[in-house]
C-alpha positions as CSV (number, residue, x, y, z in Angstrom):
1,M,0.0,0.0,0.0
2,K,2.8,2.4,0.9
3,D,4.7,1.5,-2.3
4,N,1.6,2.3,-4.3
5,K,1.3,5.7,-2.7
6,T,5.0,6.3,-3.4
7,L,4.5,5.3,-7.1
8,L,1.4,7.5,-7.4
9,G,3.3,10.4,-5.8
10,T,6.3,10.0,-8.0
11,A,4.1,9.8,-11.1
12,A,2.3,13.0,-10.1
13,A,5.6,14.7,-9.5
14,L,6.8,13.6,-12.9
15,L,3.7,15.0,-14.5
16,I,3.8,18.3,-12.7
17,L,7.5,18.8,-13.3
18,S,7.1,17.9,-16.9
19,V,4.5,20.6,-17.4
20,I,6.6,23.2,-15.5
21,F,9.8,22.5,-17.4
22,F,8.0,22.2,-20.7
23,I,7.0,25.9,-20.1
24,I,10.5,26.8,-19.0
25,E,12.5,24.9,-21.7
26,R,10.1,24.9,-24.7
27,L,8.3,28.2,-24.3
28,A,10.2,30.7,-22.0
29,G,13.6,29.4,-23.2
30,R,12.8,29.0,-26.9
31,G,15.6,30.3,-29.1
32,R,18.1,30.3,-26.3
33,N,18.5,26.6,-25.6
34,R,20.1,23.5,-27.1
35,V,17.7,21.9,-29.6
36,Q,16.9,18.3,-28.6
37,P,13.7,16.2,-28.6
38,V,11.4,16.0,-25.6
39,I,11.9,12.2,-25.4
40,R,15.7,12.5,-25.9
41,R,18.4,9.9,-25.5
42,G,18.3,8.5,-22.0
43,W,14.8,9.8,-21.2
44,F,13.4,6.3,-20.2
45,T,16.5,5.6,-18.1
46,D,16.1,8.9,-16.2
47,V,12.4,8.2,-15.5
48,I,13.5,4.8,-13.9
49,Y,16.0,6.7,-11.7
50,L,13.1,9.0,-10.6
51,F,10.9,6.1,-9.5
52,A,13.8,4.1,-8.0
53,T,14.8,7.1,-5.9
54,G,11.3,7.4,-4.5
55,L,11.0,3.7,-3.8
56,F,14.4,2.8,-2.5
57,T,16.9,5.6,-2.0
58,K,14.7,8.0,0.0
59,P,13.5,5.4,2.5
60,L,17.1,4.3,3.0
61,M,18.1,8.0,3.5
62,R,15.4,8.4,6.2
63,L,16.7,5.3,8.0
64,L,20.3,6.6,7.9
65,L,19.2,9.9,9.4
66,F,18.8,8.0,12.7
67,L,22.6,8.1,12.8
68,P,22.9,11.7,14.2
69,A,20.2,11.0,16.7
70,A,22.1,7.9,17.9
71,I,25.3,10.0,18.2
72,L,23.6,12.6,20.3
73,V,22.1,10.0,22.6
74,I,25.4,8.1,23.0
75,A,27.3,11.4,23.6
76,Q,24.6,12.3,26.3
77,V,23.9,15.5,24.5
78,V,20.2,14.7,24.2
79,P,18.2,12.2,26.3
80,A,16.8,9.2,24.4
81,E,13.4,10.0,26.0
82,T,13.3,13.3,24.1
83,F,13.5,11.5,20.7
84,K,11.0,8.8,21.8
85,A,8.5,11.5,22.8
86,G,8.9,13.3,19.6
87,L,10.0,16.5,21.4
88,Y,13.4,17.0,19.9
89,A,13.8,20.5,18.4
90,G,17.6,20.8,18.3
91,F,19.9,21.8,21.0
92,G,22.3,24.6,22.0
93,P,22.3,28.3,20.9
94,L,21.8,27.5,17.2
95,S,18.4,25.9,17.9
96,R,17.2,29.0,19.8
97,Q,17.7,31.3,16.9
98,P,14.6,32.5,14.8
99,V,13.5,29.9,12.3
100,W,14.3,32.3,9.3
101,L,17.9,32.8,10.5
102,Q,18.4,29.1,11.0
103,A,17.1,28.5,7.5
104,I,19.6,31.0,6.0
105,E,22.5,29.5,7.9
106,I,21.4,26.0,6.9
107,Y,21.4,26.9,3.2
108,V,24.8,28.5,3.4
109,I,26.5,25.8,5.5
110,G,24.8,23.0,3.6
111,D,25.9,24.5,0.3
112,F,29.5,24.8,1.5
113,T,29.5,21.2,2.6
114,G,28.0,20.2,-0.7
115,Y,30.6,22.0,-2.6
116,W,33.4,20.0,-1.0
117,T,31.5,16.7,-1.2
118,H,31.0,17.4,-4.9
119,R,34.7,18.1,-5.4
120,L,35.4,14.8,-3.7
121,F,33.3,12.9,-6.2
122,H,35.4,14.3,-9.0
123,R,38.5,12.5,-7.5
124,G,39.9,9.0,-7.6
125,R,37.6,6.1,-6.6
126,W,34.6,8.4,-6.0
127,W,34.5,9.6,-9.6
128,P,33.0,6.4,-11.1
129,F,29.9,6.9,-9.0
130,H,29.5,10.5,-10.0
131,A,30.3,9.7,-13.6
132,V,26.8,8.2,-13.8
133,H,25.3,11.6,-13.3
134,H,27.6,13.2,-15.8
135,S,26.8,10.6,-18.5
136,S,23.8,12.4,-19.8
137,E,24.6,13.6,-23.4
138,D,21.3,15.4,-23.9
139,L,21.1,17.3,-20.6
140,D,17.8,18.7,-19.4
141,W,15.8,19.0,-16.2
142,L,15.1,15.3,-16.0
143,G,18.9,14.5,-16.2
144,S,19.2,15.9,-12.7
145,V,17.7,12.7,-11.2
146,R,20.3,10.4,-12.9
147,V,22.3,10.0,-9.7
148,H,23.9,6.7,-8.4
149,P,22.5,5.7,-5.0
150,V,26.0,5.8,-3.5
151,N,26.4,9.4,-4.7
152,E,23.0,10.4,-3.5
153,L,23.3,8.9,0.0
154,V,26.8,10.4,0.5
155,N,25.6,13.8,-0.7
156,K,22.6,13.9,1.5
157,L,24.3,12.6,4.6
158,S,27.3,14.9,4.3
159,Q,25.0,17.9,4.3
160,A,22.3,16.8,6.8
161,V,24.3,15.1,9.4
162,P,26.7,18.0,10.3
163,L,23.8,20.4,10.5
164,L,21.9,18.1,12.8
165,L,25.0,17.5,15.0
166,M,25.5,21.3,15.2
167,G,22.1,21.6,16.9
168,F,19.9,23.1,14.2
169,N,16.2,22.4,14.5
170,P,15.7,19.1,12.5
171,L,12.3,20.3,11.0
172,V,14.0,23.5,9.7
173,T,16.9,21.5,8.4
174,L,14.8,19.0,6.6
175,S,12.3,21.6,5.3
176,T,15.1,23.1,3.1
177,A,15.3,19.8,1.2
178,P,12.3,20.3,-1.2
179,V,13.6,23.8,-2.1
180,L,17.1,22.6,-2.8
181,T,15.8,19.6,-4.7
182,F,13.7,21.8,-7.0
183,F,16.6,24.2,-7.5
184,A,18.9,21.3,-8.4
185,I,16.4,20.2,-11.1
186,F,16.1,23.8,-12.3
187,I,19.9,24.4,-12.9
188,H,20.0,21.3,-15.1
189,A,17.3,22.7,-17.4
190,N,17.9,23.1,-21.1
191,V,18.0,26.9,-21.1
192,N,20.9,29.3,-21.4
193,W,19.9,31.6,-18.6
194,E,22.6,33.3,-16.5
195,F,20.6,36.1,-14.8
196,G,22.9,39.0,-15.7
197,P,25.0,40.3,-12.7
198,L,23.3,37.6,-10.5
199,R,25.5,35.1,-12.3
200,Y,28.0,35.7,-9.5
201,V,25.4,35.5,-6.7
202,I,23.3,32.4,-7.4
203,A,23.8,29.2,-9.5
204,T,22.1,29.4,-12.9
205,P,21.5,26.8,-15.6
206,V,24.4,28.1,-17.6
207,F,26.7,27.9,-14.5
208,H,25.8,24.3,-13.8
209,R,25.5,23.2,-17.4
210,W,29.2,24.2,-17.9
211,H,29.9,21.8,-15.0
212,H,28.5,19.0,-17.2
213,S,30.4,20.1,-20.3
214,R,32.9,17.8,-22.0
215,E,35.0,20.8,-23.0
216,R,38.4,20.3,-21.3
217,E,38.5,23.9,-19.9
218,A,35.2,23.2,-18.1
219,W,36.4,20.1,-16.3
220,D,36.2,20.2,-12.5
221,K,34.5,23.6,-12.5
222,N,31.3,25.1,-10.9
223,F,30.8,22.6,-8.1
224,A,28.4,24.8,-6.0
225,G,24.8,23.9,-6.0
226,L,23.5,27.2,-4.9
227,L,26.2,29.9,-4.3
228,P,28.9,30.4,-6.9
229,L,30.8,32.2,-4.1
230,W,32.5,29.0,-3.2
231,D,33.8,28.4,-6.7
232,I,35.0,32.0,-6.9
233,L,36.8,31.7,-3.6
234,F,38.4,28.4,-4.4
235,G,39.3,29.0,-8.0
236,T,36.8,26.7,-9.7
237,F,34.4,29.3,-11.2
238,Y,34.0,29.1,-15.0
239,M,31.4,31.1,-17.0
240,P,32.9,32.6,-20.2
241,R,30.8,35.5,-21.5
242,G,29.2,35.0,-24.9
243,R,29.6,31.2,-24.8
244,Y,27.2,28.5,-23.8
245,P,27.8,24.8,-23.0
246,E,26.8,22.4,-25.8
247,N,28.9,19.2,-25.5
248,F,27.8,17.1,-22.6
249,G,28.6,13.7,-21.2
250,I,31.8,11.8,-20.2
251,C,34.8,10.5,-22.0
252,E,34.6,7.0,-20.4
253,P,32.2,4.3,-21.5
254,M,28.9,4.1,-19.6
255,P,26.0,1.6,-20.1
256,K,22.8,3.1,-21.4
257,G,20.4,1.2,-19.1
258,F,19.6,1.7,-15.4
259,L,20.9,-1.6,-14.1
260,G,24.1,-1.3,-16.1
261,Q,24.7,2.1,-14.7
262,L,24.2,0.9,-11.1
263,W,26.8,-1.8,-11.6
264,E,29.3,0.1,-13.7
265,P,31.0,2.1,-10.9
266,F,31.8,-1.1,-9.1
267,A,33.1,-2.7,-12.3
268,W,35.1,0.4,-13.0
269,L,36.8,0.2,-9.6
270,V,37.7,-3.4,-10.3
271,R,39.3,-2.3,-13.5
272,R,40.9,0.6,-11.6
273,G,39.3,3.0,-14.0
274,K,40.4,6.6,-14.2
275,K,39.1,9.7,-15.8
276,V,40.1,9.8,-19.5
277,D,41.5,12.8,-21.2
278,P,40.1,12.9,-24.8
279,A,43.3,14.6,-26.0
């Protein structure tokens, strides 16, 4: 019964997002986007990722979020009874701040953590798992959901666990997730929008689509999910004026199907695969 509700909810989300991004990509962005069909290469694979995330990855993520609660109880920071009674609302001075201030701090800290986690996934043995996400050759909003479960779980845990251990209200922390999820979908959209001077303030589709480019000068650039500030500070910002990303994908082989992509990172590690320079 629960699985049926999840399937229906995911199907509804797919329908709603398809309508929203049809308007964004096909109407509002017409003439300034990369021409590709609606049902483009990899579309069915990405739809499977969307449903698999709802059915398997998200429940596992909720289970793993018990980890910070266990740490707080073992460290005797919060009594176990507080969690059992459903009364936990954070601890320490951070939890006593106004909700709006906590939300701002959570966005900033979470994005900073996400920046460095993202950079980690572009290195060594982490890269094969992240390469699955970069394998989309016709990048659009739906390509945002093509994320290997290992990549997804590490991303979410690396952002949520430190925030919860710092004492932020868990409801405020978790309430930022839908906003960040929608924004992550948006910056993959097939539109060449960069928001003028705001290109240095907030991530845009052009900013993130350069991150997915196969052009050598764009490799390992634009890691931030929300604030380009981190890329500017740490020397990974790349948004050449007057140019837009066109050539997407990876230089390594990647299976086209869902199951093949789930297994490929492990096979890659067995082969001791490395990033390949097309030159």
